[in-house]
C-alpha positions in Angstrom: -0.1 0.0 -0.1 1.3 3.5 -1.0 0.9 6.4 1.4 0.8 9.8 -0.1 1.4 13.0 2.2 1.6 16.5 1.0 4.6 18.5 2.1 4.6 21.9 3.1 7.1 24.4 1.7 8.2 25.0 5.4 8.9 21.3 5.8 10.7 21.2 2.4 12.8 24.1 3.3 13.9 22.3 6.6 14.7 19.2 4.3 16.8 21.0 1.8 18.7 22.6 4.4 19.4 19.6 6.4 20.6 17.6 3.2 22.8 20.6 2.2 24.4 20.8 5.6 25.3 16.9 5.7 28.7 17.2 4.6 29.3 19.7 7.3 28.0 17.4 9.9 30.3 14.5 8.8 33.2 16.8 9.4 35.8 17.0 12.5 36.8 14.6 14.9 35.9 10.6 14.3 35.7 8.0 17.4 38.2 5.2 16.2 37.1 1.7 17.3 38.5 0.2 20.3 37.1 -3.6 19.6 35.8 -5.5 16.8 37.1 -6.8 13.3 36.8 -3.3 11.7 39.9 -1.4 12.7 40.4 1.6 10.2 38.0 4.7 9.9 38.1 5.8 6.3 38.7 9.4 6.0 39.4 10.3 2.4 40.3 7.0 0.2 40.8 8.9 -3.1 42.7 11.8 -1.3 39.7 14.0 -2.2 39.7 17.6 -0.9 36.0 18.0 -1.1 35.6 15.2 1.5 35.2 16.5 4.7 35.2 13.3 6.6 37.7 13.8 9.5 38.8 17.3 8.6 38.5 20.1 10.7 39.2 23.8 9.6 41.4 25.2 12.3 43.9 23.8 14.8 43.3 21.9 17.1 40.0 21.5 15.6 38.0 22.4 18.5 37.6 25.4 21.0 38.3 25.3 24.5 41.9 24.1 24.4 45.1 25.9 25.1 48.6 25.1 23.5 50.7 23.6 26.0 53.8 22.6 23.6 55.2 23.0 20.6 58.3 21.9 19.3 60.0 20.9 15.5 62.9 18.5 15.2 64.6 17.2 12.0 63.6 13.8 10.7 67.0 11.7 9.9 67.5 8.6 7.9 70.5 7.0 7.0 72.1 10.2 8.6 70.0 12.3 5.6 67.9 15.0 6.8 64.7 13.6 5.1 62.1 16.2 6.4 60.9 17.9 9.5 58.7 16.9 12.1 56.4 19.5 13.4 54.4 19.0 17.1 51.9 20.5 19.1 50.0 19.8 22.3 46.9 21.4 23.4 45.2 20.8 26.8 41.4 21.0 27.4 40.6 24.3 29.9 37.9 22.4 31.7 39.0 18.7 31.8 42.7 19.1 32.5 43.3 15.4 31.7 42.1 15.9 27.8 44.7 16.5 25.0 45.0 17.1 21.6 48.4 15.7 20.2 49.1 17.2 16.9 51.8 16.1 14.4 52.8 17.1 10.7 55.9 16.6 8.5 57.1 18.3 5.9 59.6 16.4 3.5 63.0 17.3 1.4 63.3 16.2 -2.0 66.9 15.2 -1.2 67.6 11.1 -2.0 68.3 9.1 1.5 69.6 6.0 -0.2 71.4 4.5 -3.4 68.1 4.3 -5.5 68.0 8.2 -5.5 64.4 8.4 -4.1 63.1 10.7 -1.8 61.5 9.5 1.4 58.2 9.1 1.0 55.9 8.9 4.3 52.7 6.5 4.0 51.7 6.4 7.5 52.6 7.9 10.9 51.9 6.0 14.1 51.6 7.6 17.4 51.6 5.8 20.9 48.3 6.2 23.2 47.0 4.7 26.2 45.0 1.5 25.3 42.4 1.9 27.7 41.5 5.4 26.6 39.1 6.5 24.0 40.9 7.9 20.8 39.1 10.5 18.3 41.3 11.4 15.2 40.9 14.2 13.1 43.2 16.3 10.4 43.8 20.1 9.3 45.1 20.5 5.8 47.4 23.7 6.5 48.3 23.7 3.1 48.9 20.0 2.3 47.4 18.8 -1.1 47.1 15.5 0.0 44.2 14.6 2.6 44.6 12.2 5.6 43.1 8.6 4.0 42.3 6.5 7.0 43.0 5.9 10.6 42.9 3.3 12.9 44.3 1.9 16.2 46.9 -0.3 14.6 50.9 -0.5 14.2 50.5 -2.0 10.7 50.5 0.5 7.7 50.1 0.6 3.9 51.0 -3.3 2.6 52.2 -4.3 5.9 48.8 -6.7 6.2 46.9 -9.0 4.3 43.1 -8.4 3.9 41.0 -5.3 4.2 41.8 -4.3 7.8 45.0 -4.7 9.9 45.8 -6.4 13.4 44.5 -4.4 16.0 46.9 -2.7 18.2 45.2 0.1 20.9 48.6 1.0 22.1 49.2 2.9 18.6 47.2 5.5 16.1 47.9 4.9 12.6 47.6 7.7 10.1 47.5 7.1 6.7 48.9 9.9 4.6 51.1 10.5 1.5 54.0 13.3 2.2 56.6 13.4 -0.7 58.8 16.3 -2.1 59.6 14.3 -5.2 57.0 11.7 -6.3 58.2 10.3 -9.4 54.6 8.9 -10.4 52.6 12.1 -10.2 51.8 15.1 -8.1 52.5 15.0 -4.4 52.6 17.0 -1.3 55.8 17.6 0.4 53.8 18.3 3.8 51.0 16.2 5.3 48.1 17.7 6.9 48.2 18.0 10.7 46.9 14.6 11.9 45.3 15.2 15.4 44.6 12.6 18.1 42.1 13.4 21.0 42.4 11.4 24.0 42.9 11.5 27.7 46.3 11.4 29.5 45.7 11.3 33.3 48.8 11.6 34.3 50.1 14.3 31.8 52.2 13.8 29.0 56.0 13.7 27.8 58.5 13.4 25.0 59.4 10.1 24.4 62.4 8.9 22.6 60.3 6.1 20.3 57.2 7.5 20.3 56.6 8.4 16.7 56.8 5.5 13.8 57.5 6.9 10.5 56.6 4.2 7.6 57.4 4.2 3.8 56.2 1.1 2.5 54.5 1.9 -1.2 57.2 -0.6 -2.8 56.6 -3.5 -5.1 58.1 -5.7 -2.9 57.2 -5.0 1.4 60.8 -6.4 1.9 62.0 -2.8 0.5 59.6 -1.1 3.1 61.5 1.2 5.4 60.5 2.5 8.7 62.3 4.1 11.7 61.3 5.9 15.1 61.6 9.4 16.5 60.7 11.3 19.5 57.3 12.3 20.1 54.9 13.9 22.5 52.8 11.0 24.1 50.6 10.2 27.3 52.6 9.2 30.4 52.2 5.4 31.2 52.1 4.2 27.6 52.8 0.4 28.1 55.2 -1.7 25.7 53.1 -3.4 23.0 53.4 -6.8 24.5 51.3 -5.3 27.8 48.8 -3.9 26.0 45.6 -5.0 27.3 41.9 -3.6 26.4 40.8 -2.5 29.4 37.4 -0.9 30.2 37.4 2.9 30.9 
């Protein structure tokens, strides 16, 4: 049975407004899953600048935060400075245990090994407390390649089989594409700011191995390159073997 109903102009106008505002409603921080088989949250699978999923329009992406730390440091591999890491930390003005950790890389075009290629960053991994909720977002800040996807794992591009990587709630993976000299097409030397909102009940500190950088867009996964560098992270992050999915 078909039921018909006349829709007034006011209701139609409201429907149009809601439909036109839906992309904006999709923007902003996205909560990552902590359990289940689906690990990755899709943001911009095709690097589309028109897709607003996970995207914020300013730093740190939400109001009510104060900048409490900022640094920049060279990214060095094979004794070659391949780029620069920029980091910021914001603290919530109402809840002093809530932080937003931000990171961005700007890559150089110089070769880092005998291949003569520039270093291509496919994934950035940041450590977090495994028993705390994590939400992510990104801010382009001039980058022409968007955040593709993110999840609580330490397996990046070409490091796992199937559609989903293995879950590891001690880490947050940001799938990006930062390369100052991409041989196969247009590239973006800088990544967007990738933002992690999470609790740090006992504060944060600079950890010597807090950030993993992965270059794995290669024909043979054995040719993938990764290294660890210093990064801000919540105090109390356990080593991976002690990662337990405790309830909040």
